[in-house]
C-alpha positions in Angstrom: 63.1 37.0 100.5 63.9 39.8 98.0 65.1 37.2 95.4 62.0 35.1 96.0 59.7 38.0 95.4 61.4 38.9 92.2 61.3 35.3 91.0 57.6 35.2 91.7 57.3 38.5 89.6 58.9 36.7 86.7 62.4 38.3 86.8 65.4 36.4 85.5 68.6 35.9 87.6 70.4 38.7 85.7 67.5 41.1 86.2 67.4 40.3 89.9 71.2 40.8 90.2 71.0 44.1 88.5 68.0 45.4 90.5 69.5 44.3 93.9 73.0 45.2 92.9 74.3 41.7 93.5 76.7 39.5 91.6 74.8 37.2 89.2 76.6 34.3 90.9 75.3 35.3 94.2 71.7 35.3 92.9 72.3 31.9 91.4 73.4 30.6 94.8 70.3 32.2 96.5 68.0 30.7 93.9 69.5 27.2 94.3 69.2 27.5 98.1 65.5 28.5 97.7 64.9 25.5 95.5 66.3 23.3 98.2 64.5 25.0 101.0 61.0 24.5 99.4 61.8 21.2 97.7 61.6 22.0 94.0 63.9 21.5 91.1 62.9 24.0 88.5 61.8 27.6 88.3 58.4 26.6 87.1 57.9 24.3 90.1 59.0 27.3 92.3 56.4 29.5 90.6 53.7 26.9 91.2 54.8 26.7 94.9 54.5 30.5 95.2 51.0 30.4 93.5 49.8 27.7 95.8 50.9 29.5 99.0 50.4 33.2 98.1 47.7 33.0 95.4 47.2 36.2 93.5 50.2 38.0 95.0 52.2 36.8 92.0 52.9 39.2 89.1 50.2 39.0 86.3 52.9 38.2 83.8 53.7 34.9 85.6 50.2 33.7 86.7 49.2 32.4 83.2 52.3 30.2 83.1 51.4 28.4 86.3 47.7 27.9 86.1 
């Protein structure tokens, strides 16, 4: 869930890896698994999915990108 929250906040995979002290490849695997779990194919679709389910809990930097 930590990766998911950071994606919703607009962070890139390398930023997530650095903040969570993970290998960037590990983050990529987590993100791909998250895409599969929620049924999306792109980061933008994932951000829209977050917005639809959690509303204004997304970071303000990301909200304009998804509606």
